[in-house]
LUMKE-285162 format. One record per residue: residue number from 1; residue in three letters; x, y, z of N, C-alpha, C, CB in turn. Coordinates in steps of 0.1 Angstrom, whole numbers, plus 5000, padded with zeros to 4 digits. Glycine has a CB too. Example, Ala and Ser with C-alpha at 12.3 -4.5 7.8 and 13.67 -1.06 7.14 Angstrom:
# residues 2
   k   r  n.u  n.v  n.w ca.u ca.v ca.w  c.u  c.v  c.w cb.u cb.v cb.w
   1 ALA 5132 4943 5078 5123 4955 5078 5132 4967 5078 5113 4955 5090
   2 SER 5128 4978 5071 5137 4989 5071 5129 5000 5079 5141 4994 5057
END
This chain:
# residues 87
   k   r  n.u  n.v  n.w ca.u ca.v ca.w  c.u  c.v  c.w cb.u cb.v cb.w
   1 MET 4963 5011 5043 4976 5013 5048 4982 5025 5040 4985 5001 5047
   2 ALA 4988 5034 5048 4995 5045 5042 5007 5040 5035 4999 5056 5052
   3 THR 5009 5043 5022 5020 5038 5014 5026 5050 5006 5016 5026 5005
   4 THR 5032 5059 5013 5038 5070 5006 5049 5076 5014 5027 5081 5004
   5 ALA 5057 5084 5007 5069 5091 5013 5077 5082 5022 5063 5103 5021
   6 TYR 5083 5072 5017 5091 5063 5025 5106 5064 5021 5086 5049 5025
   7 GLN 5110 5073 5012 5124 5074 5008 5128 5089 5011 5126 5071 4993
   8 PRO 5139 5092 5016 5150 5083 5020 5147 5075 5033 5163 5090 5022
   9 ARG 5150 5063 5033 5146 5054 5044 5152 5058 5058 5149 5040 5041
  10 TRP 5164 5063 5057 5171 5067 5070 5163 5078 5077 5185 5071 5067
  11 PHE 5156 5086 5070 5148 5097 5076 5133 5094 5077 5150 5109 5068
  12 MET 5127 5088 5067 5113 5086 5066 5108 5074 5075 5109 5084 5052
  13 HIS 5117 5065 5079 5112 5054 5086 5106 5058 5100 5123 5044 5089
  14 TYR 5108 5070 5104 5102 5074 5117 5087 5077 5115 5110 5087 5122
  15 GLN 5084 5082 5103 5070 5086 5100 5062 5076 5092 5070 5099 5093
  16 HIS 5068 5069 5082 5060 5061 5073 5066 5047 5071 5059 5068 5060
  17 MET 5058 5037 5070 5062 5024 5066 5065 5023 5051 5051 5013 5070
  18 ASN 5075 5015 5047 5077 5012 5033 5067 5001 5029 5092 5009 5030
  19 ILE 5068 4997 5016 5058 4987 5011 5060 4974 5019 5060 4985 4996
  20 GLU 5072 4970 5021 5074 4957 5028 5068 4957 5042 5089 4953 5028
  21 GLU 5070 4968 5049 5065 4969 5062 5050 4970 5063 5071 4982 5069
  22 ALA 5044 4977 5053 5030 4979 5052 5023 4965 5049 5026 4989 5041
  23 VAL 5029 4958 5040 5023 4944 5037 5025 4935 5049 5030 4938 5025
  24 LYS 5036 4936 5056 5038 4928 5068 5027 4932 5079 5052 4930 5075
  25 GLY 5024 4944 5080 5013 4949 5090 5000 4943 5085 5013 4964 5091
  26 PHE 4997 4944 5072 4985 4939 5066 4983 4924 5070 4985 4941 5051
  27 ASP 4994 4916 5068 4994 4902 5072 4991 4900 5087 5007 4895 5067
  28 GLU 4999 4907 5095 4998 4906 5109 4984 4909 5114 5008 4914 5116
  29 LEU 4977 4919 5108 4964 4923 5112 4953 4913 5107 4960 4936 5107
  30 GLY 4957 4904 5097 4947 4895 5092 4936 4902 5084 4941 4887 5103
  31 ALA 4940 4913 5078 4930 4921 5071 4925 4914 5058 4935 4935 5067
  32 ARG 4913 4917 5054 4907 4911 5042 4913 4917 5029 4892 4913 5042
  33 PHE 4915 4930 5029 4920 4938 5017 4931 4947 5022 4909 4945 5010
  34 PHE 4940 4950 5013 4950 4960 5014 4947 4971 5005 4965 4954 5012
  35 ILE 4943 4983 5010 4939 4994 5002 4949 5005 5004 4925 4999 5004
  36 PRO 4959 5007 4996 4969 5017 4998 4963 5031 4997 4981 5016 4988
  37 THR 4968 5040 5007 4963 5053 5007 4974 5063 5006 4955 5056 5020
  38 GLN 4971 5075 5002 4980 5086 5002 4991 5085 4992 4986 5088 5015
  39 TRP 4992 5075 4984 5004 5073 4975 5004 5083 4963 5004 5059 4970
  40 GLY 4993 5090 4961 4993 5099 4950 4989 5113 4954 4984 5095 4939
  41 ALA 4988 5115 4968 4983 5128 4973 4993 5139 4973 4977 5125 4986
  42 PHE 5005 5137 4979 5015 5147 4981 5028 5142 4978 5014 5152 4995
  43 HIS 5037 5151 4973 5051 5147 4971 5059 5151 4983 5057 5154 4958
  44 LEU 5061 5141 4992 5068 5144 5004 5082 5137 5005 5059 5139 5016
  45 GLY 5083 5126 4999 5096 5119 4999 5104 5120 4986 5093 5104 5002
  46 GLU 5114 5112 4985 5123 5113 4973 5118 5104 4962 5137 5109 4977
  47 GLU 5108 5095 4965 5104 5086 4954 5096 5094 4944 5095 5074 4960
  48 PRO 5097 5090 4931 5089 5097 4920 5074 5095 4922 5094 5093 4907
  49 ALA 5066 5104 4916 5052 5103 4916 5047 5089 4911 5045 5115 4907
  50 GLY 5038 5083 4918 5033 5070 4913 5042 5058 4917 5031 5070 4899
  51 PHE 5054 5061 4922 5063 5050 4926 5057 5040 4936 5076 5055 4931
  52 PRO 5051 5045 4947 5046 5035 4957 5036 5025 4951 5039 5042 4968
  53 GLY 5027 5029 4942 5018 5020 4935 5026 5009 4927 5008 5027 4927
  54 LEU 5036 5014 4920 5044 5005 4912 5052 4995 4921 5053 5012 4902
  55 ASP 5057 5001 4931 5065 4993 4941 5056 4982 4947 5071 5002 4952
  56 LEU 5044 4986 4951 5035 4976 4956 5032 4965 4946 5022 4983 4961
  57 LYS 5029 4968 4934 5027 4958 4924 5039 4949 4922 5023 4965 4910
  58 ARG 5051 4954 4922 5063 4946 4921 5064 4937 4933 5075 4955 4920
  59 HIS 5061 4942 4945 5062 4934 4957 5052 4922 4957 5059 4943 4970
  60 ILE 5040 4925 4952 5029 4915 4951 5034 4904 4942 5016 4921 4946
  61 LYS 5039 4907 4930 5044 4898 4921 5056 4890 4926 5048 4905 4907
  62 ASP 5066 4897 4931 5078 4890 4936 5076 4881 4947 5088 4901 4940
  63 ARG 5066 4883 4956 5063 4875 4967 5052 4865 4965 5059 4884 4979
  64 GLY 5046 4865 4953 5036 4855 4949 5023 4857 4957 5041 4841 4951
  65 LEU 5020 4870 4960 5008 4873 4968 4996 4873 4960 5010 4886 4976
  66 ASP 4984 4871 4965 4971 4872 4958 4968 4886 4954 4960 4865 4967
  67 PRO 4969 4890 4941 4966 4904 4937 4952 4908 4940 4970 4905 4923
  68 ASP 4943 4899 4941 4929 4903 4944 4926 4908 4958 4920 4890 4942
  69 ARG 4936 4906 4967 4935 4912 4980 4941 4926 4981 4942 4903 4990
  70 PHE 4947 4931 4970 4953 4944 4970 4945 4953 4960 4968 4943 4966
  71 LYS 4939 4963 4966 4930 4972 4958 4938 4986 4955 4917 4974 4965
  72 ILE 4945 4986 4945 4952 4999 4941 4943 5007 4933 4966 4996 4934
  73 MET 4937 5017 4939 4927 5025 4932 4933 5037 4924 4917 5030 4943
  74 ASP 4925 5041 4914 4929 5053 4907 4924 5065 4915 4922 5053 4893
  75 ILE 4930 5076 4913 4926 5089 4920 4911 5091 4918 4935 5101 4916
  76 GLY 4904 5093 4928 4890 5096 4927 4881 5084 4926 4887 5105 4916
  77 GLU 4887 5072 4925 4879 5060 4923 4872 5056 4936 4888 5048 4919
  78 ILE 4860 5051 4935 4852 5046 4946 4852 5031 4945 4837 5052 4946
  79 LEU 4854 5024 4956 4855 5010 4956 4845 5004 4966 4869 5005 4960
  80 ASP 4836 4995 4961 4827 4988 4969 4833 4975 4973 4813 4986 4962
  81 ILE 4836 4973 4985 4842 4960 4989 4832 4950 4995 4853 4962 5000
  82 GLY 4819 4955 4995 4808 4946 5000 4809 4943 5015 4809 4933 4993
  83 PRO 4799 4936 5020 4799 4933 5034 4810 4923 5038 4785 4927 5038
  84 ALA 4814 4924 5051 4823 4914 5056 4818 4900 5056 4828 4918 5070
  85 PRO 4826 4890 5053 4821 4876 5053 4817 4872 5067 4832 4867 5048
  86 ALA 4807 4864 5068 4802 4859 5081 4813 4850 5087 4789 4850 5079
  87 SER 4814 4852 5100 4824 4844 5107 4819 4832 5114 4832 4852 5117
END
């Protein structure tokens, strides 16, 4: 899920979801993992560098979500999520 450039909300809501909206979409899709993207790529909004990652971590903690389902990667990190579980 794209998690970047969502401030100021009055303007950016047309282009980007904020953290709460992205997590809601993740839940509605029934996805296995939430892998935030673009949050460190470009400075497009008013939030400071790295803020979306910190905001997501705060949201996970405040809502009591399973942190193992959220894969906040370092820049350049490769993540092996393995095969999908059998249905």
